N, C-alpha and C positions, 0 to 999 in steps of 0.2 A: 398844385394849388387850384388850377382851373378845374380840375376834375372834382375837387371837393366843392367848389362853388356851383358847378353844374348839378352835382348830386343834391346839394341843399335846395336849389331852385326846383328840381324835380320833386323832391319830397314835400316842399312847401306847396307846390301846385296840386299834388295829390291830396294833401290835407285840407285844402280850401275848396274842394269840389262840393257841390250841393248834395244834401242827403237824399238818399233814395226814398221814394214814397212807400209807405207801409200800408198794406191793405187793412181796412177796418175789420175788426174781429167779427166773425160770423156767429159766434156763440160765446156766452159768458156763464160760468158756473160760480156761484157764491156759496161757500161753506161757512155757516154761522156757528161759532163756538160761544161759550159762555162769556168770554172776555173780549174776543176779537173776531174778525172775519178774514177769510182767505178767498181771494177772487182769482179765477183762472180764465184768461181770455184765450179763445181758440180760433185759429185762422180758418178752420173748416168746421162746419157743424158736425157734432158727433153723431155716430150711428145709434140706433135704438139698442138698448141693452143695459145690463147692470153696471153701476159704478161701485168702486170699493175705496175705502179709506184705510190707511195704516194707523192702527190704534194699539199702542203698547206692544208693538212688534208683530201684531197679527192683522191680516187683511180682514176687514169687516164690510158687509154690504152697506151701501150708502143710498138712502132713499132720496132721489132727486125729483123735484117737481118742476117741470118745464112750463114756461108761459108760452102760449101760442104766438105766432107771428115772428117776422124777422126783425132785428137779430134775435136769435134764440137765447133766452135767459132762463137759467135754472137756479134753484136754491135748495140747499139741504141744511138740516140742523143736526149738530153733533153735541151730545150731552156731556161733554167733559172739556176741560181746558186743554190747550195745546201748546207746544213749543212755538218758537218763532217761525216755523215752517211746518208744512204737512205734505204727506205723499198721497196722491190720488191715482187711481187706475181707471182708465176709461174702458168702454166696452170692447175696443180693439186691443186691449191689454197693453196700452202704452202707459208708462208711468210719468206723472207730472209732479214736480216739486214746486209747491206754491208758498210764497213768503206771506206771512200774516200782515194785515194792515191794522193801524190804530196803535194806541199806547200799549206798552208791554206790562207785564205783571209788576215790575218795580215801580213804574210811573203810577200805575193804579194804586199800589200800596201807599206810596207817598201822598198821592192826592186824597186818598180815603183817610189817612191819619191826620190830616190838617183839620183843626176844629175852628168853627166860627168863633170870633172873639166873645160874642154874647154867651155861647155855650161854655167857653173856658171860664168866664166870670161866674156863671151859675154853678159850674162844677167846683170851682174854688170856694164859693160861698157854702155849698153843701158840705164840703170837706171841713171847713171851719166849724160849721154847726155840729158835725159828727164828732170832731175833736173836743169841742166844748161839752157836748153831752156825755162823752166817754170820760172826760176829766171829772165831771160831777160825781160819778159813782165812786 
């Protein structure tokens, strides 16, 4: 019984320690898709060289434009929609899996399908006029 109590106290003490300080990222790469963005924070600034992105199972070159100054921030635009994550390969050939930010396709679909009440009323009025015009023939 005492051993269990001591073990619980030790585990509780380890769980209550202060979190370790995380170094600020030295570089950030933002990949912009049509619907969402993917942001990759890097602890070390990347070396110069080509980046690649996985697109439909194939590695394709990624044109990254870096802004001068620390921290180094780069951006790239990709002309197709993406899943909830994307694979990037840096110049050192390390692969990074980046989770997309922002609303997903389902949320965008639901948001885009909602109509303004005034638009619904106008559409209903046009429907009634069309039905009355069709009934006269």
